[in-house]
C-alpha distance (Angstrom), angle and dihedral (degrees) to the residues before:
residue distance angle dihedral
M1 . . .
V2 3.69 . .
M3 3.78 91.5 .
G4 3.85 88.8 51.8
F5 3.76 93.4 50.8
V6 3.84 91.1 47.3
A7 3.80 90.9 48.0
M8 3.79 90.8 51.1
N9 3.78 93.0 48.5
G10 3.84 86.8 -116.1
M11 3.83 90.6 132.1
P12 3.78 135.3 10.9
A13 3.91 116.8 -95.8
E14 3.81 89.7 -119.7
I15 3.76 91.8 60.9
G16 3.81 90.0 44.4
V17 3.91 90.7 52.9
A18 3.78 89.8 48.8
I19 3.85 90.6 51.8
V20 3.74 92.3 50.2
V21 3.89 93.2 49.8
G22 3.78 87.1 49.7
A23 3.81 91.7 48.4
N24 3.83 87.2 57.4
V25 3.83 87.2 62.9
G26 3.80 90.0 49.0
T27 3.69 91.2 59.0
C28 3.73 90.5 65.1
V29 3.81 90.2 74.2
T30 3.81 91.5 66.4
A31 3.83 90.4 51.6
L32 3.85 92.4 46.9
L33 3.81 90.5 51.1
A34 3.77 92.6 45.5
S35 3.82 89.9 54.1
L36 3.80 96.2 52.6
G37 3.83 107.7 110.5
G38 3.79 90.2 8.8
S39 3.77 131.0 114.6
R40 3.77 127.3 -67.8
G41 3.75 89.5 -104.9
G42 3.76 91.8 52.7
K43 3.68 92.1 52.3
F44 3.78 90.3 48.4
V45 3.83 89.9 53.3
A46 3.81 91.0 50.2
L47 3.73 92.1 49.6
S48 3.75 90.7 46.8
H49 3.87 87.7 52.4
I50 3.80 92.1 52.6
V51 3.89 93.7 47.1
L52 3.82 90.5 47.2
N53 3.80 95.7 50.7
V54 3.77 99.1 36.6
G55 3.84 90.8 45.6
G56 3.76 91.6 46.9
A57 3.90 92.1 49.5
L58 3.88 91.7 49.1
L59 3.88 88.1 45.8
F60 3.82 93.9 50.2
Q61 3.84 97.2 38.0
P62 3.85 95.5 91.8
F63 3.88 90.4 44.0
I64 3.77 101.3 51.0
G65 3.83 89.4 116.2
E66 3.85 92.0 53.3
L67 3.84 91.2 45.8
T68 3.84 89.5 50.1
A69 3.83 90.3 48.1
V70 3.87 95.1 48.3
S71 3.87 93.3 45.5
G72 3.79 87.3 47.0
A73 3.72 91.5 54.4
I74 3.72 92.8 58.3
A75 3.73 99.3 35.6
H76 3.82 127.1 96.9
S77 3.84 94.5 -161.2
P78 3.84 138.5 15.5
S79 3.70 91.6 -103.5
S80 3.80 92.9 53.4
Q81 3.81 87.8 48.8
I82 3.78 90.8 63.8
A83 3.81 91.4 45.7
H84 3.83 89.7 50.3
A85 3.75 93.2 48.3
Q86 3.82 88.9 51.2
T87 3.81 92.3 50.4
I88 3.86 92.8 46.4
F89 3.74 91.8 49.6
N90 3.78 92.6 51.2
I91 3.73 94.9 45.1
V92 3.84 96.3 45.6
C93 3.85 90.6 46.0
S94 3.82 90.9 50.5
L95 3.73 93.5 47.9
I96 3.73 91.3 50.9
A97 3.78 91.8 48.9
L98 3.80 95.0 45.0
P99 3.82 97.5 83.1
L100 3.79 90.1 49.6
C101 3.79 88.2 61.1
Y102 3.85 89.5 67.1
A103 3.83 96.5 46.1
K104 3.82 115.5 134.9
F105 3.79 88.3 -125.8
W106 3.83 91.5 73.7
R107 3.83 89.6 52.8
R108 3.68 91.7 54.3
L109 3.82 89.9 49.5
D110 3.74 90.3 49.7
N111 3.78 92.6 51.2
R112 3.92 90.6 52.7
E113 3.80 90.8 54.1
S114 3.81 96.7 49.8
S115 3.90 93.7 51.2
């Protein structure tokens, strides 16, 4: 819907990008609900998903204008600008989180569970 509104000039692209970043946070509810009653690992994955998306949204919030400009530079239409912004957001957040996956903290946590 956001892509359609931006394509029709119904809303500025910057607002559309902000909505899409916020929608990423909204998808966390589905993961959280799916983890209820599940295994410990499933709950950990759901919590990780929440931390990744909420942290990414907070990180990008001051840079929505820059994200809009970068996605606009590689887009061929207003709709693709929103799609590119979504992709850039997800890739950058994942790349930032990737080193955290290998932190020694997790190994200590894993050792506690196995003993």
